[in-house]
DSSP file (Angstrom, degrees, kcal/mol; ACC not computed):
  #  RESIDUE AA STRUCTURE BP1 BP2  ACC     N-H-->O    O-->H-N    N-H-->O    O-->H-N    TCO  KAPPA ALPHA  PHI   PSI    X-CA   Y-CA   Z-CA
    1    1 A M              0   0    0      0, 0.0     2,-0.7     0, 0.0     0, 0.0   0.000 360.0 360.0 360.0 130.7    0.0    0.0    0.0
    2    2 A N    >>  -     0   0    0      1,-0.1     4,-2.1     2,-0.0     3,-1.4  -0.881 360.0-159.8-113.3 102.2    1.4    3.4   -1.0
    3    3 A L  H 3> S+     0   0    0     -2,-0.7     4,-2.2     1,-0.3    -1,-0.1   0.832  90.3  59.7 -43.9 -41.2   -0.3    6.1    1.3
    4    4 A H  H 34 S+     0   0    0      1,-0.2    -1,-0.3     2,-0.2    -2,-0.0   0.871 115.0  35.4 -61.9 -33.5    0.5    8.9   -1.1
    5    5 A D  H <4 S+     0   0    0     -3,-1.4    -1,-0.2     1,-0.1    -2,-0.2   0.745 123.6  40.9 -90.9 -25.3   -1.6    7.1   -3.8
    6    6 A D  H  < S+     0   0    0     -4,-2.1     2,-0.4     1,-0.1    -3,-0.2   0.776 106.9  52.8-100.1 -26.2   -4.3    5.6   -1.7
    7    7 A I     <  +     0   0    0     -4,-2.2     2,-0.3    -5,-0.3    43,-0.2  -0.912  60.6 177.3-120.2 137.7   -5.4    8.1    0.8
    8    8 A H  E     -A   49   0A   0     41,-3.3    41,-2.8    -2,-0.4     2,-0.9  -0.957  34.0-121.4-134.8 151.4   -6.5   11.7    0.1
    9    9 A N  E >>  -A   48   0A   0     -2,-0.3     3,-2.3    39,-0.2     4,-0.6  -0.848  22.5-149.9 -92.8 107.2   -7.7   14.6    2.1
   10   10 A Y  H >> S+     0   0    0     37,-3.0     4,-1.8    -2,-0.9     3,-0.5   0.806  90.3  68.6 -52.3 -31.8  -11.1   15.5    0.5
   11   11 A Y  H 3> S+     0   0    0     36,-0.3     4,-3.6     1,-0.2    -1,-0.3   0.845  89.4  62.5 -59.9 -29.2  -10.7   19.1    1.3
   12   12 A E  H <> S+     0   0    0     -3,-2.3     4,-2.3     1,-0.2    -1,-0.2   0.941 105.6  44.8 -64.3 -41.6   -7.9   19.5   -1.1
   13   13 A K  H <X S+     0   0    0     -4,-0.6     4,-2.3    -3,-0.5    -1,-0.2   0.932 116.1  46.2 -60.6 -46.7  -10.2   18.7   -4.0
   14   14 A M  H  X S+     0   0    0     -4,-1.8     4,-2.9     2,-0.2     5,-0.2   0.942 113.2  52.4 -57.7 -48.5  -13.0   21.0   -2.6
   15   15 A L  H  X S+     0   0    0     -4,-3.6     4,-2.2    -5,-0.2    -2,-0.2   0.945 112.2  43.5 -53.4 -52.3  -10.2   23.7   -2.1
   16   16 A L  H  X S+     0   0    0     -4,-2.3     4,-2.2    -5,-0.2     5,-0.2   0.902 110.8  55.1 -55.7 -45.3   -9.0   23.4   -5.8
   17   17 A D  H  X S+     0   0    0     -4,-2.3     4,-2.8    -5,-0.2    -1,-0.2   0.952 109.1  47.1 -56.3 -51.0  -12.4   23.4   -7.0
   18   18 A H  H  X S+     0   0    0     -4,-2.9     4,-2.5     1,-0.2    -1,-0.2   0.859 108.5  54.7 -59.9 -37.2  -13.1   26.7   -5.1
   19   19 A L  H  X>S+     0   0    0     -4,-2.2     5,-2.1    -5,-0.2     4,-0.8   0.911 110.5  47.3 -69.3 -39.4   -9.9   28.3   -6.4
   20   20 A V  H ><5S+     0   0    0     -4,-2.2     3,-0.6     2,-0.2    -2,-0.2   0.897 108.4  54.4 -57.2 -48.5  -11.1   27.5   -9.9
   21   21 A E  H 3<5S+     0   0    0     -4,-2.8    -2,-0.2     1,-0.3    -1,-0.2   0.885 109.4  47.8 -56.2 -43.5  -14.5   28.8   -9.3
   22   22 A L  H 3<5S-     0   0    0     -4,-2.5    -1,-0.3    -5,-0.1    -2,-0.2   0.649 111.6-121.5 -77.6 -10.9  -13.0   32.1   -8.2
   23   23 A G  T XX5S+     0   0    0     -4,-0.8     4,-1.3    -3,-0.6     3,-1.1   0.571  72.5 131.4  90.4  16.7  -10.8   32.3  -11.2
   24   24 A L  H 3>< +     0   0    0     -5,-2.1     4,-1.9     1,-0.3    -4,-0.2   0.760  64.4  65.6 -76.3 -20.3   -7.6   32.4   -9.1
   25   25 A D  H 34 S+     0   0    0     -6,-0.6    -1,-0.3     1,-0.2    -5,-0.1   0.769 109.9  37.4 -62.5 -27.8   -6.1   29.7  -11.2
   26   26 A K  H <4 S+     0   0    0     -3,-1.1    -2,-0.2    -6,-0.1    -1,-0.2   0.705 123.5  41.5 -96.9 -23.5   -6.1   32.2  -14.2
   27   27 A S  H  < S+     0   0    0     -4,-1.3     2,-0.3     2,-0.1    -2,-0.2   0.565 108.2  52.2-107.6  -9.3   -5.3   35.3  -12.2
   28   28 A Q  S  < S-     0   0    0     -4,-1.9     2,-0.1    -5,-0.2    -5,-0.0  -0.880  78.9-113.6-121.8 159.4   -2.5   34.3   -9.6
   29   29 A D     >  -     0   0    0     -2,-0.3     4,-2.9     1,-0.1     5,-0.2  -0.277  33.0 -99.2 -85.1 175.5    0.7   32.6  -10.1
   30   30 A A  H  > S+     0   0    0      1,-0.2     4,-2.8     2,-0.2     5,-0.2   0.842 119.5  53.5 -69.3 -32.8    1.8   29.2   -8.9
   31   31 A E  H  > S+     0   0    0      2,-0.2     4,-2.2     1,-0.2    -1,-0.2   0.887 110.9  46.7 -67.2 -41.6    3.7   30.5   -5.9
   32   32 A Y  H  > S+     0   0    0      2,-0.2     4,-2.7     1,-0.2     5,-0.2   0.928 113.9  47.4 -69.5 -44.2    0.7   32.5   -4.7
   33   33 A L  H  X S+     0   0    0     -4,-2.9     4,-2.6     1,-0.2     5,-0.3   0.947 111.1  51.7 -60.0 -42.0   -1.7   29.5   -5.2
   34   34 A A  H  X S+     0   0    0     -4,-2.8     4,-2.1    -5,-0.2     5,-0.2   0.955 113.4  44.0 -59.1 -45.5    0.8   27.1   -3.4
   35   35 A D  H  X S+     0   0    0     -4,-2.2     4,-2.9     1,-0.2     5,-0.2   0.942 114.1  51.7 -62.7 -42.8    1.0   29.5   -0.4
   36   36 A L  H  X S+     0   0    0     -4,-2.7     4,-2.2     1,-0.2    -1,-0.2   0.836 110.8  46.9 -58.9 -38.1   -2.9   30.0   -0.5
   37   37 A C  H  X S+     0   0    0     -4,-2.6     4,-2.3    -5,-0.2    -1,-0.2   0.853 113.1  48.4 -77.9 -32.1   -3.5   26.3   -0.4
   38   38 A C  H  X S+     0   0    0     -4,-2.1     4,-2.4    -5,-0.3    -2,-0.2   0.972 115.1  43.6 -67.9 -53.2   -1.1   25.6    2.4
   39   39 A I  H  X S+     0   0    0     -4,-2.9     4,-0.9    -5,-0.2     3,-0.2   0.975 117.6  47.0 -61.5 -54.1   -2.5   28.5    4.5
   40   40 A S  H >< S+     0   0    0     -4,-2.2     3,-1.1     1,-0.2     4,-0.4   0.913 111.1  50.5 -50.3 -54.7   -6.2   27.4    3.7
   41   41 A L  H >< S+     0   0    0     -4,-2.3     3,-1.2     1,-0.3    -1,-0.2   0.834 105.3  56.1 -57.3 -36.6   -5.6   23.7    4.3
   42   42 A N  H 3< S+     0   0    0     -4,-2.4    -1,-0.3     1,-0.2    -2,-0.2   0.692 105.4  54.4 -72.2 -13.6   -4.0   24.4    7.8
   43   43 A L  T << S+     0   0    0     -3,-1.1    -1,-0.2    -4,-0.9    -2,-0.2   0.569 103.0  70.2 -90.7 -12.2   -7.3   26.2    8.6
   44   44 A L  S <  S-     0   0    0     -3,-1.2    27,-0.0    -4,-0.4   -33,-0.0  -0.700  85.5-113.6-109.8 153.6   -9.5   23.2    7.7
   45   45 A P        -     0   0    0      0, 0.0   -34,-0.1     0, 0.0     2,-0.1  -0.572  41.7-103.5 -80.4 155.1   -9.9   19.8    9.5
   46   46 A P        -     0   0    0      0, 0.0     2,-0.3     0, 0.0   -37,-0.1  -0.445  33.4-173.0 -70.6 147.2   -8.6   16.8    7.7
   47   47 A R        -     0   0    0     -2,-0.1   -37,-3.0     2,-0.0   -36,-0.3  -0.723  13.1-162.0-142.8  91.5  -11.1   14.5    5.9
   48   48 A Y  E     +A    9   0A   0     -2,-0.3     2,-0.3   -39,-0.3   -39,-0.2  -0.541  14.0 169.8 -79.6 140.6   -9.4   11.6    4.6
   49   49 A I  E     -A    8   0A   0    -41,-2.8   -41,-3.3    -2,-0.2     3,-0.1  -0.931  32.7-149.9-145.4 157.8  -10.9    9.3    2.0
   50   50 A R  S    S+     0   0    0      1,-0.3     2,-0.4    -2,-0.3    -1,-0.1   0.790  90.9  23.2 -91.0 -50.4   -9.8    6.4   -0.3
   51   51 A Y    >>  -     0   0    0      1,-0.1     3,-1.6   -43,-0.1     4,-0.8  -0.984  61.5-148.7-135.2 125.2  -12.1    7.1   -3.1
   52   52 A A  H 3> S+     0   0    0     -2,-0.4     4,-2.0     1,-0.3     3,-0.2   0.779  99.5  67.3 -57.6 -31.9  -13.9   10.4   -4.1
   53   53 A V  H 3> S+     0   0    0      1,-0.2     4,-1.7     2,-0.2    -1,-0.3   0.852  94.8  56.9 -64.5 -30.8  -16.8    8.4   -5.4
   54   54 A D  H <> S+     0   0    0     -3,-1.6     4,-3.0     1,-0.2     5,-0.3   0.945 105.2  49.4 -61.8 -42.2  -17.5    7.4   -1.8
   55   55 A M  H  X S+     0   0    0     -4,-0.8     4,-1.7     1,-0.2    -2,-0.2   0.902 108.9  55.0 -63.7 -37.9  -17.9   11.0   -0.6
   56   56 A A  H  < S+     0   0    0     -4,-2.0    -1,-0.2     1,-0.2    -2,-0.2   0.850 118.3  33.5 -64.6 -30.8  -20.3   11.7   -3.7
   57   57 A F  H  < S+     0   0    0     -4,-1.7    -2,-0.2    -3,-0.2    -1,-0.2   0.776 127.5  32.7 -97.1 -25.5  -22.6    8.9   -2.7
   58   58 A Y  H  < S+     0   0    0     -4,-3.0    -3,-0.2    -5,-0.2    -2,-0.2   0.499  86.3 102.6-114.3  -1.7  -22.4    8.9    1.1
   59   59 A L  S  < S-     0   0    0     -4,-1.7     5,-0.1    -5,-0.3    -4,-0.0  -0.720  74.4-123.4 -78.0 106.2  -21.9   12.5    2.2
   60   60 A P    >>  -     0   0    0      0, 0.0     4,-2.1     0, 0.0     3,-0.9  -0.280  20.1-120.2 -52.8 141.1  -25.2   14.0    3.4
   61   61 A Q  H 3> S+     0   0    0      1,-0.3     4,-2.1     2,-0.2     5,-0.2   0.817 112.0  52.6 -66.1 -38.1  -26.1   17.1    1.5
   62   62 A N  H 3> S+     0   0    0      2,-0.2     4,-1.5     1,-0.2    -1,-0.3   0.786 108.4  49.3 -70.6 -25.4  -26.0   19.3    4.7
   63   63 A E  H <> S+     0   0    0     -3,-0.9     4,-2.2     2,-0.2    -2,-0.2   0.857 109.6  54.2 -74.9 -35.1  -22.5   18.1    5.6
   64   64 A R  H  X S+     0   0    0     -4,-2.1     4,-2.5     2,-0.2    -2,-0.2   0.932 109.5  45.9 -57.0 -49.9  -21.5   18.9    2.1
   65   65 A I  H  X S+     0   0    0     -4,-2.1     4,-2.6     1,-0.2    -1,-0.2   0.901 110.1  54.6 -63.5 -41.2  -22.7   22.4    2.3
   66   66 A E  H  X S+     0   0    0     -4,-1.5     4,-2.4     2,-0.2    -1,-0.2   0.918 109.2  48.6 -59.2 -46.2  -21.1   22.8    5.7
   67   67 A M  H  X S+     0   0    0     -4,-2.2     4,-1.7     2,-0.2    -2,-0.2   0.898 109.5  51.8 -67.7 -38.5  -17.7   21.8    4.2
   68   68 A E  H  X S+     0   0    0     -4,-2.5     4,-2.2     2,-0.2    -2,-0.2   0.890 107.9  52.1 -64.5 -36.3  -18.1   24.2    1.3
   69   69 A I  H  X S+     0   0    0     -4,-2.6     4,-2.3     1,-0.2    -2,-0.2   0.935 109.1  49.7 -57.9 -48.0  -18.8   27.0    3.7
   70   70 A K  H  X S+     0   0    0     -4,-2.4     4,-2.3     1,-0.2    -1,-0.2   0.811 110.0  51.3 -64.8 -33.8  -15.7   26.1    5.6
   71   71 A V  H  X S+     0   0    0     -4,-1.7     4,-2.1     2,-0.2    -1,-0.2   0.925 110.0  48.9 -68.8 -41.5  -13.6   26.1    2.4
   72   72 A K  H  X S+     0   0    0     -4,-2.2     4,-2.8     2,-0.2    -2,-0.2   0.952 112.2  49.2 -62.0 -48.6  -14.8   29.4    1.3
   73   73 A E  H  X S+     0   0    0     -4,-2.3     4,-2.1     1,-0.2     5,-0.2   0.920 111.8  48.3 -55.7 -49.3  -14.1   30.8    4.8
   74   74 A A  H  X S+     0   0    0     -4,-2.3     4,-2.2     2,-0.2    -1,-0.2   0.844 110.3  50.8 -62.7 -36.3  -10.5   29.4    4.8
   75   75 A V  H  X S+     0   0    0     -4,-2.1     4,-3.1     2,-0.2     5,-0.2   0.940 110.4  51.1 -63.0 -50.7   -9.7   30.7    1.3
   76   76 A A  H  X S+     0   0    0     -4,-2.8     4,-2.3     1,-0.2    -2,-0.2   0.862 111.8  44.8 -61.7 -31.4  -10.9   34.1    2.3
   77   77 A R  H  X S+     0   0    0     -4,-2.1     4,-2.2     2,-0.2    -1,-0.2   0.847 112.5  52.8 -74.0 -31.3   -8.7   34.2    5.4
   78   78 A G  H  X S+     0   0    0     -4,-2.2     4,-2.5    -5,-0.2    -2,-0.2   0.944 109.5  48.4 -65.3 -40.5   -5.8   32.9    3.5
   79   79 A Q  H  X S+     0   0    0     -4,-3.1     4,-2.9     1,-0.2     5,-0.2   0.958 111.4  49.5 -59.6 -55.2   -6.2   35.6    1.0
   80   80 A E  H  X S+     0   0    0     -4,-2.3     4,-1.3     1,-0.2    -1,-0.2   0.838 110.3  52.6 -53.6 -34.3   -6.5   38.2    3.7
   81   81 A F  H  X S+     0   0    0     -4,-2.2     4,-2.1     2,-0.2    -1,-0.2   0.896 110.2  45.3 -65.1 -43.0   -3.4   36.8    5.2
   82   82 A L  H  X S+     0   0    0     -4,-2.5     4,-1.6     1,-0.2    -2,-0.2   0.846 111.4  57.0 -71.4 -31.4   -1.3   36.9    2.0
   83   83 A A  H  < S+     0   0    0     -4,-2.9    -1,-0.2    -5,-0.2    -2,-0.2   0.854 115.9  31.9 -66.5 -31.0   -2.6   40.4    1.5
   84   84 A T  H  < S+     0   0    0     -4,-1.3    -2,-0.2    -5,-0.2    -1,-0.2   0.676 133.8  29.8 -99.3 -23.7   -1.4   41.7    4.6
   85   85 A H  H  < S+     0   0    0     -4,-2.1    -3,-0.2    -5,-0.1    -2,-0.2   0.321  97.1 110.2-116.5   4.5    1.8   39.5    5.0
   86   86 A G     <        0   0    0     -4,-1.6    -3,-0.1    -5,-0.2    -4,-0.0   0.014 360.0 360.0 -74.3 179.9    2.6   39.0    1.3
   87   87 A E              0   0    0      0, 0.0    -1,-0.1     0, 0.0    -4,-0.1   0.454 360.0 360.0 -34.7 360.0    5.5   40.5   -0.7
C-alpha cells in the first residue's frame, strides 16, 4: 500500500475546485496559489478518504454544504493573510 496514492484529504479537492470557481488559477501565479492552498488547508480539519466516489454517494447534503462553507471561509482568510503579509 502506498499512502500517497491511496489516501487523500477530501478538502484538497474542494479547495482546488473553489480556487477555479474564483478564477484564481487564471489570475494568480503558482507561488501564490501554493501559499494560499497551504494556509487554507491548515485552517481546515482533515477529511481523509480512499475514493472520491464514496464521498459523492455517502456524504449527506447538509454536511457537504457545511464543508463548502468552511472552504470558502478558509480561502478568504488565506487571501487576507497573504494580502497583509505578502510580498
